[in-house]
C-alpha positions in Angstrom: -39.0 -1.2 -10.9 -36.4 -2.7 -8.7 -33.4 -4.7 -9.9 -33.9 -7.5 -7.4 -31.0 -6.4 -5.2 -31.3 -5.5 -1.6 -30.0 -2.1 -0.5 -27.4 -2.6 2.3 -26.6 0.3 4.5 -22.8 0.8 5.2 -21.9 -0.4 8.7 -18.8 -0.7 10.8 -16.2 -3.4 10.1 -15.2 -5.4 13.2 -12.1 -7.6 13.7 -14.4 -10.7 13.7 -15.6 -9.8 10.2 -12.0 -10.1 8.9 -11.7 -13.3 10.9 -14.7 -14.8 9.2 -13.2 -14.1 5.8 -9.7 -15.4 6.6 -10.5 -18.1 9.1 -13.3 -20.6 9.3 -15.1 -20.1 12.6 -16.0 -23.8 13.0 -14.2 -25.6 15.8 -12.9 -28.3 13.4 -11.2 -25.6 11.2 -9.7 -23.7 14.1 -8.4 -26.8 15.9 -4.7 -26.8 15.9 -4.4 -23.1 15.0 -2.4 -22.0 18.1 -2.1 -18.5 16.7 -5.8 -18.2 17.3 -5.6 -19.2 21.0 -7.8 -17.0 23.0 -9.5 -15.4 20.0 -13.3 -15.5 19.9 -14.7 -14.6 16.4 -18.2 -14.2 17.7 -17.3 -12.0 20.7 -18.3 -8.4 20.8 -15.3 -6.5 19.3 -14.8 -2.8 18.7 -15.0 -1.7 15.0 -11.8 -1.4 13.0 -10.5 2.1 12.4 -8.1 3.5 9.8 -4.4 3.0 10.7 -5.3 0.1 13.0 -2.8 -2.8 12.9 -4.0 -6.3 12.0 -2.6 -9.8 11.4 -3.9 -12.0 8.6 -4.3 -15.7 9.3 -5.0 -18.3 6.5 -7.8 -20.8 6.8 -7.2 -24.0 8.7 -3.4 -23.4 8.9 -1.4 -22.5 12.0 0.4 -19.7 10.3 0.3 -16.0 9.4 0.7 -13.8 6.4 4.2 -12.1 6.7 6.3 -9.7 4.7 9.2 -11.5 3.1 11.6 -8.6 3.4 13.2 -6.0 1.2 15.1 -8.7 -0.8 11.8 -10.3 -2.0 9.2 -7.6 -1.2 6.3 -10.0 -1.3 3.8 -11.2 1.2 3.8 -14.9 1.9 2.1 -17.4 4.2 4.5 -18.5 7.0 3.4 -21.9 8.3 4.4 -22.3 11.9 4.9 -25.5 14.0 1.7 -26.9 15.5 2.6 -25.8 19.0 3.7 -22.3 18.1 1.4 -19.5 19.1 3.6 -16.5 18.5 5.6 -16.1 15.2 9.3 -15.4 15.6 9.2 -12.4 13.2 6.2 -10.7 14.9 6.8 -7.3 13.4 6.7 -8.7 9.8 3.3 -10.1 10.5 1.7 -6.8 11.4 -0.2 -4.9 8.7 -1.7 -1.4 8.8 -5.1 -0.5 7.3 -5.0 2.9 5.5 -7.2 4.8 3.0 -6.6 4.0 -0.7 -4.0 6.3 -2.1 -3.8 7.9 -5.5 -0.9 7.1 -7.8 -1.9 8.8 -11.1 1.1 11.2 -11.1 3.5 8.6 -9.7 2.6 6.3 -12.5 3.1 9.0 -15.1 6.6 9.6 -13.7 7.3 5.9 -13.9 6.3 5.9 -17.6 8.8 8.7 -18.3 11.5 6.7 -16.5 10.6 3.5 -18.4 10.7 5.4 -21.8 14.2 6.5 -20.9 14.6 9.3 -23.5 14.4 12.3 -21.3 18.1 12.1 -20.3 19.3 10.8 -23.7 19.5 7.2 -22.3 22.1 8.2 -19.6 19.9 6.8 -16.8 20.5 9.9 -14.7 19.0 10.2 -11.2 15.9 12.4 -11.0 16.6 16.1 -10.5 15.6 17.6 -7.2 11.9 18.2 -6.8 11.2 21.9 -7.8 9.5 24.2 -5.3 6.2 25.7 -6.2 7.7 29.0 -7.2 10.8 27.7 -9.0 11.3 28.6 -12.6 11.3 25.3 -14.6 13.1 26.9 -17.6 16.0 27.9 -15.4 16.1 24.6 -13.6 16.0 22.7 -16.9 18.9 24.8 -18.4 21.0 24.2 -15.3 20.3 20.4 -15.3 21.1 20.1 -19.0 24.3 22.1 -18.6 25.5 20.0 -15.6 24.7 16.7 -17.4 25.8 17.7 -20.9 22.4 17.3 -22.5 21.5 19.0 -25.8 19.1 21.9 -24.9 17.5 21.9 -28.4 16.6 18.3 -28.2 15.9 17.7 -24.5 14.7 20.8 -22.9 11.0 20.0 -23.4 11.4 16.6 -21.9 13.5 17.8 -19.0 10.9 20.4 -18.2 8.2 17.7 -18.3 10.2 15.7 -15.8 10.6 18.6 -13.5 6.9 19.4 -13.7 6.0 15.7 -13.1 8.3 15.5 -10.1 6.5 18.4 -8.5 3.0 17.1 -9.2 4.0 13.6 -8.0 5.2 15.1 -4.7 2.0 17.0 -4.3 0.1 13.8 -4.9 2.2 12.0 -2.3 1.7 14.8 0.2 -2.0 14.7 -0.4 -2.1 10.9 0.2 -0.3 11.3 3.6 -2.5 14.2 4.6 -5.7 12.2 3.8 -4.3 9.3 5.9 -3.7 11.6 8.8 -7.2 13.0 8.4 -8.8 9.6 8.4 -6.7 8.1 11.2 -9.0 6.7 13.9 -12.1 7.0 11.7 -14.3 3.8 11.7 -13.9 1.7 8.6 -17.1 0.7 6.7 -18.0 -1.9 4.1 -17.5 -0.5 0.7 -14.5 1.7 1.7 -11.4 1.3 -0.6 -8.4 0.6 1.5 -4.8 -0.4 1.3 -2.8 -2.7 3.5 0.8 -1.6 4.4 3.5 -3.4 6.2 4.4 -1.9 9.6 8.2 -2.4 9.0 8.7 -1.1 5.5 5.5 0.7 4.5 5.1 -1.5 1.4 1.6 -2.0 0.0 0.1 -5.5 -0.5 -1.1 -6.2 -4.0 -3.2 -9.2 -4.8 -3.0 -10.8 -8.2 -3.9 -14.1 -9.8 -1.5 -16.2 -11.9 -2.7 -18.9 -14.3 
């Protein structure tokens, strides 16, 4: 027996689909939004593709979602003057749509850093990322000698760091390779994506605060 849900086939996402979610298409809601001047949400638009650039516009506000800069590193709604159609910081209002990346190994590396015991609390910078054929025992011995770490106590942890650095780099390289492979491919509903700033390649995260 069915579960009462309709089966929906994946289909292309078009710019107007984003607009309907971010901006009310009624004339009253769009009145005064000069940033939407010339935009027709119901017009025939080509489907969005991976690595396309977009701009996010809040509902019923003449403004855009912008990147606050490296000092703040957050996205924020920049409210513009009623007559302004083009934001002054145009590049900070451009976002790029990319496939969802994996961060399993990167998070594992962050946990090691947060724990802070691998370098005996010295807060040393990470060692260089080992090559695939590098001997981790030799690299660990060299690193401990250069930084005066006790081999009997820290070798296992230093080797773990070296190994994790290598796997985290492989994960990062895999993410970039997948992004290049998907570039230009049509986006479909149900796809998991990320939104990056054009200027600093930071990822937008959405969270709720009570």
